C-alpha positions in Angstrom: 8.5 8.4 1.5 5.6 10.8 1.7 2.5 10.0 3.7 -0.9 10.8 2.3 -2.8 13.6 4.0 -5.7 12.6 6.2 -9.0 11.9 4.5 -11.0 15.0 4.8 -14.3 13.4 3.7 -16.6 11.5 6.0 -17.6 8.0 5.0 -19.6 7.8 1.8 -22.9 5.9 2.0 -24.5 4.7 -1.2 -28.1 3.7 -1.7 -27.8 3.2 -5.4 -28.9 -0.4 -5.0 -32.1 0.6 -3.2 -32.9 3.1 -5.9 -32.2 0.5 -8.7 -34.7 -1.9 -7.0 -37.4 0.7 -7.5 -37.0 0.6 -11.3 -38.1 -1.9 -13.9 -34.9 -1.8 -16.0 -32.3 -1.9 -13.2 -34.0 -4.2 -10.7 -32.9 -7.3 -12.7 -29.3 -7.5 -14.0 -29.1 -3.9 -12.9 -25.3 -3.6 -12.5 -24.7 -4.6 -16.1 -27.5 -2.6 -17.5 -26.7 0.6 -15.5 -23.0 0.2 -16.4 -23.9 0.1 -20.1 -26.2 3.0 -19.8 -23.6 5.3 -18.1 -20.5 4.1 -20.1 -18.9 2.4 -17.1 -18.0 -1.1 -16.3 -20.0 -3.5 -14.2 -17.3 -3.8 -11.5 -17.4 0.0 -10.8 -21.2 -0.1 -10.4 -21.0 -3.2 -8.2 -18.4 -1.5 -6.0 -20.6 1.6 -5.7 -23.7 -0.4 -4.8 -21.7 -2.4 -2.2 -20.3 0.7 -0.6 -16.7 -0.1 -1.6 -16.3 2.9 -4.0 -16.2 5.8 -1.5 -15.4 8.8 -3.7 -16.7 8.2 -7.2 -16.2 10.8 -9.8 -18.7 13.6 -10.3 -19.2 12.6 -13.9 -20.1 9.0 -12.9 -22.7 10.2 -10.4 -24.1 12.7 -12.9 -24.5 9.9 -15.5 -26.1 7.5 -12.9 -28.4 10.3 -11.8 -29.5 11.0 -15.4 -30.1 7.2 -16.1 -32.2 6.8 -12.9 -34.1 10.0 -13.7 -34.9 8.7 -17.2 -36.0 5.3 -15.9 -38.1 6.8 -13.1 -39.5 9.8 -15.0 -38.7 12.2 -12.2 -35.8 14.4 -11.0 -33.4 13.0 -8.4 -30.8 14.9 -6.5 -27.3 13.2 -6.6 -27.2 13.7 -2.8 -30.0 11.1 -2.5 -27.8 8.5 -4.2 -24.6 9.0 -2.3 -24.1 11.0 0.8 -21.5 11.7 3.5 -22.2 9.8 6.7 -25.6 8.8 5.4 -27.0 12.3 5.6 -29.2 12.0 2.5 -31.1 15.1 1.3 -34.4 13.1 1.3 -34.5 10.7 4.2 -36.6 7.8 2.8 -35.9 5.9 -0.4 -39.5 5.6 -1.3 -39.9 9.4 -1.2 -37.0 9.8 -3.6 -38.6 7.5 -6.2 -42.3 8.2 -5.6 -43.0 4.8 -4.3 -46.3 4.6 -2.3 -44.4 2.6 0.4 -42.6 -0.7 0.5 -39.9 -2.6 2.3 -36.7 -3.9 0.7 -36.4 -7.5 -0.3 -34.0 -8.2 2.6 -36.5 -7.1 5.2 -37.8 -10.6 5.4 -36.0 -13.8 6.3 -36.1 -17.1 4.3 -39.4 -18.0 6.0 -41.0 -14.7 5.1 -40.9 -13.3 8.6 -39.9 -9.7 9.2 -36.3 -9.4 10.4 -35.8 -7.8 13.8 -34.1 -4.8 12.2 -37.3 -4.0 10.3 -39.9 -4.7 13.1 -40.5 -1.0 13.9 -40.1 0.2 10.3 -43.2 1.3 8.4 -43.3 0.5 4.7 -41.9 3.4 2.8 -40.1 4.8 5.9 -36.7 3.2 5.5 -33.4 5.0 4.7 -31.3 2.1 3.3 -31.7 -1.7 3.2 -28.7 -2.1 5.5 -29.7 0.7 7.9 -33.4 1.1 7.7 -33.7 3.6 10.5 -30.8 5.7 9.3 -27.4 6.5 10.7 -26.1 7.9 13.9 -23.7 10.7 13.3 -22.3 10.3 16.8 -19.0 8.4 16.8 
């Protein structure tokens, strides 16, 4: 039995969900709507948003990029949607979409208090909802 060669890519980090939250069309029922727009299935979009689809096809990312660009009315580099090790071309999500500055919905707990992870994060200055301050490339 042959063994697979070692993975040559670093871990892929998606912030598709964060970008979708900044749109009117994809912020509600976004997985279904985006899947329909790009000719994919909802499960594939859901896996990509959740970070479980590590190496999506170029064509899928190109279609997603085009759909987001159409909805946002601005150009987006695919490297701002999915990156290796979280090294996004544009650091902050709000800068990618032209948002004046916000925090993601998960920044607050059920009582409306800011979670500890976001205490030192300025609105508009977060990288992903899961890792607002970004990623350490040191292993």
